[in-house]
C-alpha positions as CSV (number, residue, x, y, z in Angstrom):
1,X,186.5,72.4,115.9
2,X,189.5,73.1,118.1
3,X,188.9,71.7,121.6
4,X,192.3,72.8,122.9
5,X,191.0,75.4,125.3
6,X,192.2,77.4,128.3
7,X,192.0,75.9,131.8
8,X,189.4,78.5,132.8
9,X,187.1,77.6,129.9
10,X,187.5,73.9,130.7
11,X,186.6,74.7,134.3
12,X,183.5,76.5,133.1
13,X,182.4,73.4,131.3
14,X,183.1,71.2,134.3
15,X,181.1,73.5,136.6
16,X,178.1,73.6,134.2
17,X,178.3,69.8,133.9
18,X,178.1,69.5,137.6
19,X,175.5,72.2,138.4
20,X,173.4,72.1,135.1
21,X,172.6,75.9,135.1
22,X,174.6,78.9,136.4
23,X,174.6,82.6,136.1
24,X,177.6,84.8,135.2
25,X,177.8,85.8,138.8
26,X,177.8,82.3,140.1
27,X,180.5,81.2,137.6
28,X,182.6,84.3,138.4
29,X,182.5,83.5,142.1
30,X,183.4,79.8,141.5
31,X,186.3,80.8,139.2
32,X,187.5,83.7,141.4
33,X,187.6,86.0,138.4
34,X,185.7,89.1,137.3
35,X,182.2,89.0,135.7
36,X,183.7,90.7,132.7
37,X,186.3,88.0,132.3
38,X,183.7,85.3,132.8
39,X,181.5,86.8,130.0
40,X,184.5,86.8,127.7
41,X,185.1,83.1,128.3
42,X,181.4,82.3,127.9
43,X,181.3,84.2,124.6
44,X,184.1,82.0,123.2
45,X,182.3,78.9,124.4
46,X,179.0,80.0,122.9
47,X,180.7,80.7,119.6
48,X,182.1,77.2,119.6
49,X,178.7,75.8,120.2
50,X,179.5,74.4,123.7
51,X,177.5,76.7,125.9
52,X,174.0,78.2,125.5
53,X,172.0,80.5,127.7
54,X,168.4,81.5,128.3
55,X,166.7,84.3,130.2
56,X,165.0,83.5,133.5
57,X,162.4,86.0,134.8
58,X,162.7,87.2,138.4
59,X,160.0,88.6,140.6
60,X,161.9,91.9,140.7
61,X,164.4,93.5,138.4
62,X,165.7,92.4,135.1
63,X,165.8,88.7,134.1
64,X,169.1,87.1,134.5
65,X,170.8,84.7,132.1
66,X,171.3,81.0,132.9
67,X,174.1,79.2,131.1
68,X,174.2,75.5,130.4
69,X,176.0,73.0,128.2
70,X,174.9,72.0,124.7
71,X,174.7,68.4,123.6
72,X,178.0,68.9,121.8
73,X,179.7,69.9,125.1
74,X,178.2,66.8,126.9
75,X,180.0,64.7,124.3
76,X,183.4,66.0,125.4
77,X,183.0,64.1,128.7
78,X,184.0,60.4,129.1
79,X,181.7,58.0,127.3
80,X,184.0,54.9,127.1
81,X,183.0,54.1,123.5
82,X,179.4,53.7,124.6
83,X,177.9,53.8,121.1
84,X,180.2,51.0,119.9
85,X,179.3,49.0,122.9
86,X,175.6,49.4,122.3
87,X,175.9,48.2,118.7
88,X,178.0,45.3,119.8
89,X,175.3,44.3,122.4
90,X,172.7,44.4,119.7
91,X,174.7,41.9,117.7
92,X,175.2,39.7,120.7
93,X,171.5,39.7,121.5
94,X,170.7,38.6,118.0
95,X,172.5,35.3,118.6
96,X,171.9,34.8,122.3
97,X,168.6,36.6,123.1
98,X,168.0,39.8,125.1
99,X,168.3,37.9,128.4
100,X,171.9,37.1,127.7
101,X,172.8,40.8,128.0
102,X,171.5,41.0,131.6
103,X,173.7,37.9,132.4
104,X,176.7,39.8,131.0
105,X,175.9,42.8,133.2
106,X,175.5,40.6,136.3
107,X,178.8,38.9,135.6
108,X,180.5,42.3,135.2
109,X,179.0,43.4,138.5
110,X,180.6,40.5,140.3
111,X,184.0,41.4,138.9
112,X,183.5,45.0,139.8
113,X,182.3,44.1,143.3
114,X,185.5,42.1,144.0
115,X,187.6,45.1,142.9
116,X,185.5,47.6,144.9
117,X,185.4,45.5,148.1
118,X,189.2,45.0,148.0
119,X,189.5,48.8,148.3
120,X,186.9,49.3,151.0
121,X,187.5,46.2,153.1
122,X,187.6,46.7,156.8
123,X,186.8,50.4,156.7
124,X,184.0,52.3,158.4
125,X,180.9,53.4,156.4
126,X,182.0,57.0,155.9
127,X,185.3,55.9,154.5
128,X,183.7,53.3,152.3
129,X,181.4,55.9,150.8
130,X,184.3,58.2,150.1
131,X,186.4,55.4,148.6
132,X,183.5,54.3,146.4
133,X,183.1,57.9,145.2
134,X,186.9,58.0,144.4
135,X,186.6,54.7,142.4
136,X,183.6,56.0,140.4
137,X,185.4,59.3,139.8
138,X,188.4,57.4,138.4
139,X,185.9,55.6,136.1
140,X,184.7,58.9,134.6
141,X,181.5,59.4,136.6
142,X,182.6,62.8,138.1
143,X,181.6,61.5,141.5
144,X,181.5,63.5,144.7
145,X,180.2,62.9,148.3
146,X,178.0,65.3,150.3
147,X,176.4,64.7,153.7
148,X,174.0,66.1,156.2
149,X,173.1,65.0,159.7
150,X,171.4,61.8,158.7
151,X,172.6,60.8,155.3
152,X,175.6,60.5,152.9
153,X,175.0,61.4,149.2
154,X,177.0,59.9,146.4
155,X,176.5,62.2,143.4
156,X,177.6,61.3,139.9
157,X,177.6,64.3,137.5
158,X,178.6,62.2,134.4
159,X,177.6,58.8,133.1
160,X,180.1,57.2,130.8
161,X,177.6,54.4,130.0
162,X,174.6,56.6,129.4
163,X,174.0,55.3,125.9
164,X,174.1,51.7,127.2
165,X,171.8,52.5,130.1
166,X,169.3,54.2,127.7
167,X,169.1,50.9,125.7
168,X,169.4,48.6,128.7
169,X,168.1,50.4,131.8
170,X,168.4,47.2,133.9
171,X,172.1,48.0,134.2
172,X,171.2,50.9,136.5
173,X,169.5,48.5,138.9
174,X,172.6,46.3,138.8
175,X,174.7,49.3,139.7
176,X,172.5,50.1,142.6
177,X,172.9,46.5,143.9
178,X,176.6,46.9,143.4
179,X,176.7,50.0,145.6
180,X,174.6,48.3,148.3
181,X,176.8,45.2,148.4
182,X,180.0,47.2,148.3
183,X,179.0,49.5,151.1
184,X,177.0,47.0,153.2
185,X,174.3,49.6,153.6
186,X,171.0,50.6,152.2
187,X,171.3,52.8,149.1
188,X,168.4,54.8,147.6
189,X,168.5,56.5,144.2
190,X,167.1,60.0,144.7
191,X,167.9,61.5,141.2
192,X,168.4,59.7,137.9
193,X,169.8,60.8,134.6
194,X,167.4,58.5,132.7
195,X,164.5,60.2,134.4
196,X,165.5,63.7,133.3
197,X,167.8,64.8,136.0
198,X,171.2,66.3,135.2
199,X,172.9,63.8,137.5
200,X,172.5,60.6,139.5
201,X,172.3,61.0,143.3
202,X,172.3,58.1,145.8
203,X,171.3,58.5,149.4
204,X,173.0,56.3,152.1
205,X,171.5,56.6,155.6
206,X,174.2,56.9,158.2
207,X,172.2,54.6,160.6
208,X,171.7,51.8,158.0
209,X,174.8,49.8,157.7
210,X,176.3,46.3,158.1
211,X,179.8,46.6,159.6
212,X,180.6,43.1,158.6
213,X,181.6,44.3,155.1
């Protein structure tokens, strides 16, 4: 299959990755092109097996179609050789026991924390949150920050280590601890890929922080 595609079609894949399901109208608005043009791009992506759609009933009027990514499309996003890493961990666990893997994860977290804290050191909480999102985005997590009057939200639309986390879910708790120590604030996971969500979402209360970080 040829994955050399137009910028518009790649943008469609990115939008569907971030929002899970979208209508033609929603995609057209986000892309700033016509609905007819959007349908043409979607038809190509469907033919390539990257996009699928289903009808959703409405209380009134005709049902509208919701578009989403296929499993094949999800594989186009960064995975950092996760399958190889999982197989390697299985081999390591054979010789050292399953508890050794968690020690490896914790050691990696300490290395990450040093790198993360060097980039956020001395900054205020809102800047630390934005810098953390930037770091995670650079690592392939498609991270963004939203906020309301009381909380910041760190949202990750992709998980490069999803295959590893599926086998060793403890790594997700280690990541949560990494965020808390990096930010010097309480962090709550509100949505989780491993629990069926299309993204991971972390809530950071604006009033819960330790400015000594």
